[in-house]
mmCIF file of the N, C-alpha and C atoms, coordinates in Angstrom:
data_MODEL
# 
_entry.id   MODEL 
# 
loop_
_atom_site.group_PDB 
_atom_site.id 
_atom_site.type_symbol 
_atom_site.label_atom_id 
_atom_site.label_alt_id 
_atom_site.label_comp_id 
_atom_site.label_asym_id 
_atom_site.label_entity_id 
_atom_site.label_seq_id 
_atom_site.pdbx_PDB_ins_code 
_atom_site.Cartn_x 
_atom_site.Cartn_y 
_atom_site.Cartn_z 
_atom_site.occupancy 
_atom_site.B_iso_or_equiv 
_atom_site.pdbx_formal_charge 
_atom_site.auth_seq_id 
_atom_site.auth_comp_id 
_atom_site.auth_asym_id 
_atom_site.auth_atom_id 
_atom_site.pdbx_PDB_model_num 
ATOM 1   N N  . MET A 1 1  ? 0.858   -1.181 0.000  1.00 0.00 ? 1  MET A N  1 
ATOM 2   C CA . MET A 1 1  ? 0.000   0.000  0.000  1.00 0.00 ? 1  MET A CA 1 
ATOM 3   C C  . MET A 1 1  ? 0.901   1.239  0.000  1.00 0.00 ? 1  MET A C  1 
ATOM 4   N N  . THR A 1 2  ? 0.600   2.141  -0.880 1.00 0.00 ? 2  THR A N  1 
ATOM 5   C CA . THR A 1 2  ? 1.395   3.364  -0.959 1.00 0.00 ? 2  THR A CA 1 
ATOM 6   C C  . THR A 1 2  ? 0.931   4.351  0.112  1.00 0.00 ? 2  THR A C  1 
ATOM 7   N N  . LEU A 1 3  ? 1.714   5.374  0.317  1.00 0.00 ? 3  LEU A N  1 
ATOM 8   C CA . LEU A 1 3  ? 1.366   6.411  1.283  1.00 0.00 ? 3  LEU A CA 1 
ATOM 9   C C  . LEU A 1 3  ? 0.071   7.107  0.867  1.00 0.00 ? 3  LEU A C  1 
ATOM 10  N N  . ASN A 1 4  ? -0.090  7.349  -0.424 1.00 0.00 ? 4  ASN A N  1 
ATOM 11  C CA . ASN A 1 4  ? -1.294  8.003  -0.922 1.00 0.00 ? 4  ASN A CA 1 
ATOM 12  C C  . ASN A 1 4  ? -2.529  7.138  -0.661 1.00 0.00 ? 4  ASN A C  1 
ATOM 13  N N  . GLN A 1 5  ? -2.429  5.834  -0.889 1.00 0.00 ? 5  GLN A N  1 
ATOM 14  C CA . GLN A 1 5  ? -3.548  4.928  -0.638 1.00 0.00 ? 5  GLN A CA 1 
ATOM 15  C C  . GLN A 1 5  ? -3.880  4.877  0.853  1.00 0.00 ? 5  GLN A C  1 
ATOM 16  N N  . ALA A 1 6  ? -2.849  4.859  1.683  1.00 0.00 ? 6  ALA A N  1 
ATOM 17  C CA . ALA A 1 6  ? -3.065  4.836  3.129  1.00 0.00 ? 6  ALA A CA 1 
ATOM 18  C C  . ALA A 1 6  ? -3.749  6.117  3.591  1.00 0.00 ? 6  ALA A C  1 
ATOM 19  N N  . THR A 1 7  ? -3.343  7.244  3.024  1.00 0.00 ? 7  THR A N  1 
ATOM 20  C CA . THR A 1 7  ? -3.951  8.527  3.377  1.00 0.00 ? 7  THR A CA 1 
ATOM 21  C C  . THR A 1 7  ? -5.417  8.557  2.971  1.00 0.00 ? 7  THR A C  1 
ATOM 22  N N  . GLU A 1 8  ? -5.725  8.066  1.772  1.00 0.00 ? 8  GLU A N  1 
ATOM 23  C CA . GLU A 1 8  ? -7.112  8.031  1.306  1.00 0.00 ? 8  GLU A CA 1 
ATOM 24  C C  . GLU A 1 8  ? -7.962  7.125  2.189  1.00 0.00 ? 8  GLU A C  1 
ATOM 25  N N  . THR A 1 9  ? -7.428  5.984  2.581  1.00 0.00 ? 9  THR A N  1 
ATOM 26  C CA . THR A 1 9  ? -8.148  5.060  3.452  1.00 0.00 ? 9  THR A CA 1 
ATOM 27  C C  . THR A 1 9  ? -8.401  5.694  4.809  1.00 0.00 ? 9  THR A C  1 
ATOM 28  N N  . LEU A 1 10 ? -7.382  6.335  5.359  1.00 0.00 ? 10 LEU A N  1 
ATOM 29  C CA . LEU A 1 10 ? -7.518  6.991  6.658  1.00 0.00 ? 10 LEU A CA 1 
ATOM 30  C C  . LEU A 1 10 ? -8.534  8.119  6.596  1.00 0.00 ? 10 LEU A C  1 
ATOM 31  N N  . THR A 1 11 ? -8.500  8.907  5.527  1.00 0.00 ? 11 THR A N  1 
ATOM 32  C CA . THR A 1 11 ? -9.447  10.011 5.360  1.00 0.00 ? 11 THR A CA 1 
ATOM 33  C C  . THR A 1 11 ? -10.876 9.482  5.309  1.00 0.00 ? 11 THR A C  1 
ATOM 34  N N  . ALA A 1 12 ? -11.099 8.414  4.577  1.00 0.00 ? 12 ALA A N  1 
ATOM 35  C CA . ALA A 1 12 ? -12.442 7.827  4.492  1.00 0.00 ? 12 ALA A CA 1 
ATOM 36  C C  . ALA A 1 12 ? -12.897 7.331  5.862  1.00 0.00 ? 12 ALA A C  1 
ATOM 37  N N  . GLN A 1 13 ? -12.012 6.714  6.605  1.00 0.00 ? 13 GLN A N  1 
ATOM 38  C CA . GLN A 1 13 ? -12.354 6.217  7.940  1.00 0.00 ? 13 GLN A CA 1 
ATOM 39  C C  . GLN A 1 13 ? -12.644 7.369  8.893  1.00 0.00 ? 13 GLN A C  1 
ATOM 40  N N  . LEU A 1 14 ? -11.867 8.448  8.819  1.00 0.00 ? 14 LEU A N  1 
ATOM 41  C CA . LEU A 1 14 ? -12.101 9.611  9.672  1.00 0.00 ? 14 LEU A CA 1 
ATOM 42  C C  . LEU A 1 14 ? -13.446 10.267 9.354  1.00 0.00 ? 14 LEU A C  1 
ATOM 43  N N  . ASN A 1 15 ? -13.790 10.342 8.073  1.00 0.00 ? 15 ASN A N  1 
ATOM 44  C CA . ASN A 1 15 ? -15.088 10.895 7.699  1.00 0.00 ? 15 ASN A CA 1 
ATOM 45  C C  . ASN A 1 15 ? -16.222 10.063 8.268  1.00 0.00 ? 15 ASN A C  1 
ATOM 46  N N  . LEU A 1 16 ? -16.085 8.755  8.237  1.00 0.00 ? 16 LEU A N  1 
ATOM 47  C CA . LEU A 1 16 ? -17.099 7.872  8.805  1.00 0.00 ? 16 LEU A CA 1 
ATOM 48  C C  . LEU A 1 16 ? -17.217 8.092  10.313 1.00 0.00 ? 16 LEU A C  1 
ATOM 49  N N  . ILE A 1 17 ? -16.094 8.216  10.987 1.00 0.00 ? 17 ILE A N  1 
ATOM 50  C CA . ILE A 1 17 ? -16.101 8.450  12.432 1.00 0.00 ? 17 ILE A CA 1 
ATOM 51  C C  . ILE A 1 17 ? -16.765 9.790  12.747 1.00 0.00 ? 17 ILE A C  1 
ATOM 52  N N  . LYS A 1 18 ? -16.486 10.824 11.955 1.00 0.00 ? 18 LYS A N  1 
ATOM 53  C CA . LYS A 1 18 ? -17.105 12.135 12.182 1.00 0.00 ? 18 LYS A CA 1 
ATOM 54  C C  . LYS A 1 18 ? -18.616 12.050 12.056 1.00 0.00 ? 18 LYS A C  1 
ATOM 55  N N  . VAL A 1 19 ? -19.096 11.338 11.053 1.00 0.00 ? 19 VAL A N  1 
ATOM 56  C CA . VAL A 1 19 ? -20.541 11.199 10.858 1.00 0.00 ? 19 VAL A CA 1 
ATOM 57  C C  . VAL A 1 19 ? -21.151 10.429 12.028 1.00 0.00 ? 19 VAL A C  1 
ATOM 58  N N  . GLU A 1 20 ? -20.522 9.349  12.417 1.00 0.00 ? 20 GLU A N  1 
ATOM 59  C CA . GLU A 1 20 ? -21.037 8.547  13.534 1.00 0.00 ? 20 GLU A CA 1 
ATOM 60  C C  . GLU A 1 20 ? -21.041 9.353  14.829 1.00 0.00 ? 20 GLU A C  1 
ATOM 61  N N  . PHE A 1 21 ? -19.988 10.134 15.068 1.00 0.00 ? 21 PHE A N  1 
ATOM 62  C CA . PHE A 1 21 ? -19.921 10.952 16.281 1.00 0.00 ? 21 PHE A CA 1 
ATOM 63  C C  . PHE A 1 21 ? -21.000 12.023 16.273 1.00 0.00 ? 21 PHE A C  1 
ATOM 64  N N  . ARG A 1 22 ? -21.214 12.641 15.114 1.00 0.00 ? 22 ARG A N  1 
ATOM 65  C CA . ARG A 1 22 ? -22.260 13.661 14.997 1.00 0.00 ? 22 ARG A CA 1 
ATOM 66  C C  . ARG A 1 22 ? -23.631 13.051 15.299 1.00 0.00 ? 22 ARG A C  1 
ATOM 67  N N  . GLU A 1 23 ? -23.904 11.863 14.753 1.00 0.00 ? 23 GLU A N  1 
ATOM 68  C CA . GLU A 1 23 ? -25.184 11.198 15.010 1.00 0.00 ? 23 GLU A CA 1 
ATOM 69  C C  . GLU A 1 23 ? -25.327 10.838 16.489 1.00 0.00 ? 23 GLU A C  1 
ATOM 70  N N  . PHE A 1 24 ? -24.240 10.393 17.106 1.00 0.00 ? 24 PHE A N  1 
ATOM 71  C CA . PHE A 1 24 ? -24.274 10.082 18.533 1.00 0.00 ? 24 PHE A CA 1 
ATOM 72  C C  . PHE A 1 24 ? -24.623 11.322 19.346 1.00 0.00 ? 24 PHE A C  1 
ATOM 73  N N  . CYS A 1 25 ? -23.986 12.442 19.018 1.00 0.00 ? 25 CYS A N  1 
ATOM 74  C CA . CYS A 1 25 ? -24.248 13.693 19.737 1.00 0.00 ? 25 CYS A CA 1 
ATOM 75  C C  . CYS A 1 25 ? -25.694 14.140 19.563 1.00 0.00 ? 25 CYS A C  1 
ATOM 76  N N  . VAL A 1 26 ? -26.188 14.064 18.348 1.00 0.00 ? 26 VAL A N  1 
ATOM 77  C CA . VAL A 1 26 ? -27.565 14.486 18.075 1.00 0.00 ? 26 VAL A CA 1 
ATOM 78  C C  . VAL A 1 26 ? -28.552 13.628 18.855 1.00 0.00 ? 26 VAL A C  1 
ATOM 79  N N  . ASP A 1 27 ? -28.283 12.339 18.946 1.00 0.00 ? 27 ASP A N  1 
ATOM 80  C CA . ASP A 1 27 ? -29.196 11.422 19.617 1.00 0.00 ? 27 ASP A CA 1 
ATOM 81  C C  . ASP A 1 27 ? -29.113 11.496 21.137 1.00 0.00 ? 27 ASP A C  1 
ATOM 82  N N  . ASN A 1 28 ? -27.978 11.952 21.688 1.00 0.00 ? 28 ASN A N  1 
ATOM 83  C CA . ASN A 1 28 ? -27.764 11.810 23.127 1.00 0.00 ? 28 ASN A CA 1 
ATOM 84  C C  . ASN A 1 28 ? -27.520 13.103 23.898 1.00 0.00 ? 28 ASN A C  1 
ATOM 85  N N  . PHE A 1 29 ? -27.317 14.215 23.219 1.00 0.00 ? 29 PHE A N  1 
ATOM 86  C CA . PHE A 1 29 ? -26.993 15.449 23.912 1.00 0.00 ? 29 PHE A CA 1 
ATOM 87  C C  . PHE A 1 29 ? -27.901 16.589 23.459 1.00 0.00 ? 29 PHE A C  1 
ATOM 88  N N  . VAL A 1 30 ? -27.994 17.603 24.303 1.00 0.00 ? 30 VAL A N  1 
ATOM 89  C CA . VAL A 1 30 ? -28.644 18.846 23.901 1.00 0.00 ? 30 VAL A CA 1 
ATOM 90  C C  . VAL A 1 30 ? -27.547 19.791 23.415 1.00 0.00 ? 30 VAL A C  1 
ATOM 91  N N  . LEU A 1 31 ? -27.925 20.845 22.694 1.00 0.00 ? 31 LEU A N  1 
ATOM 92  C CA . LEU A 1 31 ? -26.929 21.743 22.095 1.00 0.00 ? 31 LEU A CA 1 
ATOM 93  C C  . LEU A 1 31 ? -25.947 22.307 23.109 1.00 0.00 ? 31 LEU A C  1 
ATOM 94  N N  . ARG A 1 32 ? -26.426 22.662 24.277 1.00 0.00 ? 32 ARG A N  1 
ATOM 95  C CA . ARG A 1 32 ? -25.534 23.250 25.289 1.00 0.00 ? 32 ARG A CA 1 
ATOM 96  C C  . ARG A 1 32 ? -24.450 22.264 25.701 1.00 0.00 ? 32 ARG A C  1 
ATOM 97  N N  . GLN A 1 33 ? -24.800 20.988 25.846 1.00 0.00 ? 33 GLN A N  1 
ATOM 98  C CA . GLN A 1 33 ? -23.810 19.985 26.219 1.00 0.00 ? 33 GLN A CA 1 
ATOM 99  C C  . GLN A 1 33 ? -22.763 19.810 25.117 1.00 0.00 ? 33 GLN A C  1 
ATOM 100 N N  . ILE A 1 34 ? -23.211 19.805 23.858 1.00 0.00 ? 34 ILE A N  1 
ATOM 101 C CA . ILE A 1 34 ? -22.285 19.650 22.736 1.00 0.00 ? 34 ILE A CA 1 
ATOM 102 C C  . ILE A 1 34 ? -21.309 20.814 22.712 1.00 0.00 ? 34 ILE A C  1 
ATOM 103 N N  . ASP A 1 35 ? -21.824 22.029 22.891 1.00 0.00 ? 35 ASP A N  1 
ATOM 104 C CA . ASP A 1 35 ? -20.958 23.211 22.918 1.00 0.00 ? 35 ASP A CA 1 
ATOM 105 C C  . ASP A 1 35 ? -19.938 23.096 24.044 1.00 0.00 ? 35 ASP A C  1 
ATOM 106 N N  . ASP A 1 36 ? -20.379 22.712 25.238 1.00 0.00 ? 36 ASP A N  1 
ATOM 107 C CA . ASP A 1 36 ? -19.467 22.578 26.379 1.00 0.00 ? 36 ASP A CA 1 
ATOM 108 C C  . ASP A 1 36 ? -18.377 21.545 26.114 1.00 0.00 ? 36 ASP A C  1 
ATOM 109 N N  . ILE A 1 37 ? -18.729 20.431 25.498 1.00 0.00 ? 37 ILE A N  1 
ATOM 110 C CA . ILE A 1 37 ? -17.753 19.377 25.210 1.00 0.00 ? 37 ILE A CA 1 
ATOM 111 C C  . ILE A 1 37 ? -16.647 19.908 24.308 1.00 0.00 ? 37 ILE A C  1 
ATOM 112 N N  . PHE A 1 38 ? -17.037 20.592 23.237 1.00 0.00 ? 38 PHE A N  1 
ATOM 113 C CA . PHE A 1 38 ? -16.042 21.072 22.290 1.00 0.00 ? 38 PHE A CA 1 
ATOM 114 C C  . PHE A 1 38 ? -15.237 22.233 22.848 1.00 0.00 ? 38 PHE A C  1 
ATOM 115 N N  . VAL A 1 39 ? -15.864 23.119 23.596 1.00 0.00 ? 39 VAL A N  1 
ATOM 116 C CA . VAL A 1 39 ? -15.133 24.231 24.205 1.00 0.00 ? 39 VAL A CA 1 
ATOM 117 C C  . VAL A 1 39 ? -14.112 23.701 25.211 1.00 0.00 ? 39 VAL A C  1 
ATOM 118 N N  . ASN A 1 40 ? -14.508 22.744 26.040 1.00 0.00 ? 40 ASN A N  1 
ATOM 119 C CA . ASN A 1 40 ? -13.592 22.175 27.025 1.00 0.00 ? 40 ASN A CA 1 
ATOM 120 C C  . ASN A 1 40 ? -12.454 21.390 26.375 1.00 0.00 ? 40 ASN A C  1 
ATOM 121 N N  . ALA A 1 41 ? -12.684 20.895 25.165 1.00 0.00 ? 41 ALA A N  1 
ATOM 122 C CA . ALA A 1 41 ? -11.626 20.181 24.443 1.00 0.00 ? 41 ALA A CA 1 
ATOM 123 C C  . ALA A 1 41 ? -10.708 21.141 23.694 1.00 0.00 ? 41 ALA A C  1 
ATOM 124 N N  . GLY A 1 42 ? -11.031 22.444 23.724 1.00 0.00 ? 42 GLY A N  1 
ATOM 125 C CA . GLY A 1 42 ? -10.166 23.430 23.101 1.00 0.00 ? 42 GLY A CA 1 
ATOM 126 C C  . GLY A 1 42 ? -10.564 23.847 21.696 1.00 0.00 ? 42 GLY A C  1 
ATOM 127 N N  . PHE A 1 43 ? -11.701 23.353 21.217 1.00 0.00 ? 43 PHE A N  1 
ATOM 128 C CA . PHE A 1 43 ? -12.169 23.748 19.888 1.00 0.00 ? 43 PHE A CA 1 
ATOM 129 C C  . PHE A 1 43 ? -12.884 25.090 19.985 1.00 0.00 ? 43 PHE A C  1 
ATOM 130 N N  . THR A 1 44 ? -12.766 25.871 18.934 1.00 0.00 ? 44 THR A N  1 
ATOM 131 C CA . THR A 1 44 ? -13.488 27.134 18.888 1.00 0.00 ? 44 THR A CA 1 
ATOM 132 C C  . THR A 1 44 ? -14.313 27.185 17.614 1.00 0.00 ? 44 THR A C  1 
ATOM 133 N N  . LEU A 1 45 ? -15.379 27.933 17.654 1.00 0.00 ? 45 LEU A N  1 
ATOM 134 C CA . LEU A 1 45 ? -16.255 28.105 16.505 1.00 0.00 ? 45 LEU A CA 1 
ATOM 135 C C  . LEU A 1 45 ? -16.256 29.575 16.144 1.00 0.00 ? 45 LEU A C  1 
ATOM 136 N N  . PRO A 1 46 ? -16.053 29.890 14.880 1.00 0.00 ? 46 PRO A N  1 
ATOM 137 C CA . PRO A 1 46 ? -16.085 31.308 14.504 1.00 0.00 ? 46 PRO A CA 1 
ATOM 138 C C  . PRO A 1 46 ? -17.399 31.941 14.945 1.00 0.00 ? 46 PRO A C  1 
ATOM 139 N N  . GLU A 1 47 ? -17.320 33.098 15.535 1.00 0.00 ? 47 GLU A N  1 
ATOM 140 C CA . GLU A 1 47 ? -18.488 33.757 16.134 1.00 0.00 ? 47 GLU A CA 1 
ATOM 141 C C  . GLU A 1 47 ? -19.627 33.932 15.136 1.00 0.00 ? 47 GLU A C  1 
ATOM 142 N N  . GLU A 1 48 ? -19.321 34.311 13.890 1.00 0.00 ? 48 GLU A N  1 
ATOM 143 C CA . GLU A 1 48 ? -20.385 34.548 12.923 1.00 0.00 ? 48 GLU A CA 1 
ATOM 144 C C  . GLU A 1 48 ? -21.132 33.250 12.591 1.00 0.00 ? 48 GLU A C  1 
ATOM 145 N N  . ASN A 1 49 ? -20.428 32.120 12.529 1.00 0.00 ? 49 ASN A N  1 
ATOM 146 C CA . ASN A 1 49 ? -21.091 30.841 12.266 1.00 0.00 ? 49 ASN A CA 1 
ATOM 147 C C  . ASN A 1 49 ? -21.973 30.448 13.436 1.00 0.00 ? 49 ASN A C  1 
ATOM 148 N N  . PHE A 1 50 ? -21.476 30.625 14.642 1.00 0.00 ? 50 PHE A N  1 
ATOM 149 C CA . PHE A 1 50 ? -22.231 30.251 15.833 1.00 0.00 ? 50 PHE A CA 1 
ATOM 150 C C  . PHE A 1 50 ? -23.518 31.063 15.942 1.00 0.00 ? 50 PHE A C  1 
ATOM 151 N N  . LEU A 1 51 ? -23.413 32.359 15.699 1.00 0.00 ? 51 LEU A N  1 
ATOM 152 C CA . LEU A 1 51 ? -24.599 33.206 15.803 1.00 0.00 ? 51 LEU A CA 1 
ATOM 153 C C  . LEU A 1 51 ? -25.613 32.891 14.719 1.00 0.00 ? 51 LEU A C  1 
ATOM 154 N N  . SER A 1 52 ? -25.156 32.550 13.514 1.00 0.00 ? 52 SER A N  1 
ATOM 155 C CA . SER A 1 52 ? -26.099 32.222 12.449 1.00 0.00 ? 52 SER A CA 1 
ATOM 156 C C  . SER A 1 52 ? -26.813 30.911 12.738 1.00 0.00 ? 52 SER A C  1 
ATOM 157 N N  . VAL A 1 53 ? -26.122 29.951 13.352 1.00 0.00 ? 53 VAL A N  1 
ATOM 158 C CA . VAL A 1 53 ? -26.759 28.682 13.713 1.00 0.00 ? 53 VAL A CA 1 
ATOM 159 C C  . VAL A 1 53 ? -27.826 28.926 14.775 1.00 0.00 ? 53 VAL A C  1 
ATOM 160 N N  . ILE A 1 54 ? -27.519 29.745 15.778 1.00 0.00 ? 54 ILE A N  1 
ATOM 161 C CA . ILE A 1 54 ? -28.486 30.048 16.831 1.00 0.00 ? 54 ILE A CA 1 
ATOM 162 C C  . ILE A 1 54 ? -29.700 30.758 16.238 1.00 0.00 ? 54 ILE A C  1 
ATOM 163 N N  . ALA A 1 55 ? -29.473 31.731 15.373 1.00 0.00 ? 55 ALA A N  1 
ATOM 164 C CA . ALA A 1 55 ? -30.578 32.470 14.762 1.00 0.00 ? 55 ALA A CA 1 
ATOM 165 C C  . ALA A 1 55 ? -31.443 31.538 13.929 1.00 0.00 ? 55 ALA A C  1 
ATOM 166 N N  . HIS A 1 56 ? -30.819 30.641 13.180 1.00 0.00 ? 56 HIS A N  1 
ATOM 167 C CA . HIS A 1 56 ? -31.561 29.702 12.346 1.00 0.00 ? 56 HIS A CA 1 
ATOM 168 C C  . HIS A 1 56 ? -32.413 28.771 13.208 1.00 0.00 ? 56 HIS A C  1 
ATOM 169 N N  . ARG A 1 57 ? -31.842 28.263 14.291 1.00 0.00 ? 57 ARG A N  1 
ATOM 170 C CA . ARG A 1 57 ? -32.582 27.347 15.161 1.00 0.00 ? 57 ARG A CA 1 
ATOM 171 C C  . ARG A 1 57 ? -33.718 28.083 15.886 1.00 0.00 ? 57 ARG A C  1 
ATOM 172 N N  . ASN A 1 58 ? -33.470 29.323 16.277 1.00 0.00 ? 58 ASN A N  1 
ATOM 173 C CA . ASN A 1 58 ? -34.541 30.100 16.916 1.00 0.00 ? 58 ASN A CA 1 
ATOM 174 C C  . ASN A 1 58 ? -35.688 30.347 15.939 1.00 0.00 ? 58 ASN A C  1 
ATOM 175 N N  . LYS A 1 59 ? -35.356 30.616 14.683 1.00 0.00 ? 59 LYS A N  1 
ATOM 176 C CA . LYS A 1 59 ? -36.382 30.824 13.671 1.00 0.00 ? 59 LYS A CA 1 
ATOM 177 C C  . LYS A 1 59 ? -37.188 29.551 13.474 1.00 0.00 ? 59 LYS A C  1 
ATOM 178 N N  . GLU A 1 60 ? -36.520 28.400 13.431 1.00 0.00 ? 60 GLU A N  1 
ATOM 179 C CA . GLU A 1 60 ? -37.207 27.120 13.265 1.00 0.00 ? 60 GLU A CA 1 
ATOM 180 C C  . GLU A 1 60 ? -38.144 26.844 14.440 1.00 0.00 ? 60 GLU A C  1 
ATOM 181 N N  . SER A 1 61 ? -37.686 27.145 15.655 1.00 0.00 ? 61 SER A N  1 
ATOM 182 C CA . SER A 1 61 ? -38.531 26.856 16.824 1.00 0.00 ? 61 SER A CA 1 
ATOM 183 C C  . SER A 1 61 ? -39.769 27.746 16.839 1.00 0.00 ? 61 SER A C  1 
ATOM 184 N N  . VAL A 1 62 ? -39.650 28.967 16.343 1.00 0.00 ? 62 VAL A N  1 
ATOM 185 C CA . VAL A 1 62 ? -40.809 29.864 16.271 1.00 0.00 ? 62 VAL A CA 1 
ATOM 186 C C  . VAL A 1 62 ? -41.795 29.338 15.237 1.00 0.00 ? 62 VAL A C  1 
ATOM 187 N N  . LEU A 1 63 ? -41.280 28.836 14.125 1.00 0.00 ? 63 LEU A N  1 
ATOM 188 C CA . LEU A 1 63 ? -42.144 28.331 13.060 1.00 0.00 ? 63 LEU A CA 1 
ATOM 189 C C  . LEU A 1 63 ? -42.865 27.047 13.447 1.00 0.00 ? 63 LEU A C  1 
ATOM 190 N N  . THR A 1 64 ? -42.255 26.233 14.318 1.00 0.00 ? 64 THR A N  1 
ATOM 191 C CA . THR A 1 64 ? -42.863 24.951 14.674 1.00 0.00 ? 64 THR A CA 1 
ATOM 192 C C  . THR A 1 64 ? -43.769 25.031 15.876 1.00 0.00 ? 64 THR A C  1 
ATOM 193 N N  . THR A 1 65 ? -43.774 26.150 16.610 1.00 0.00 ? 65 THR A N  1 
ATOM 194 C CA . THR A 1 65 ? -44.616 26.255 17.788 1.00 0.00 ? 65 THR A CA 1 
ATOM 195 C C  . THR A 1 65 ? -45.904 26.956 17.490 1.00 0.00 ? 65 THR A C  1 
# 
């Protein structure tokens, strides 16, 4: 196996893990818990993206109630 093939295999496996982790979080946590987990692990989210997600979710909750 070449280095390029190994990298492609690893990338595909990492993408699968990311999807599985996202599904686990959606099924088992509320948004505040997910945010706390990533913040405590040292991840940051650009402020403009975070605010747009909150605004979008608030709009959805108003439309569904």
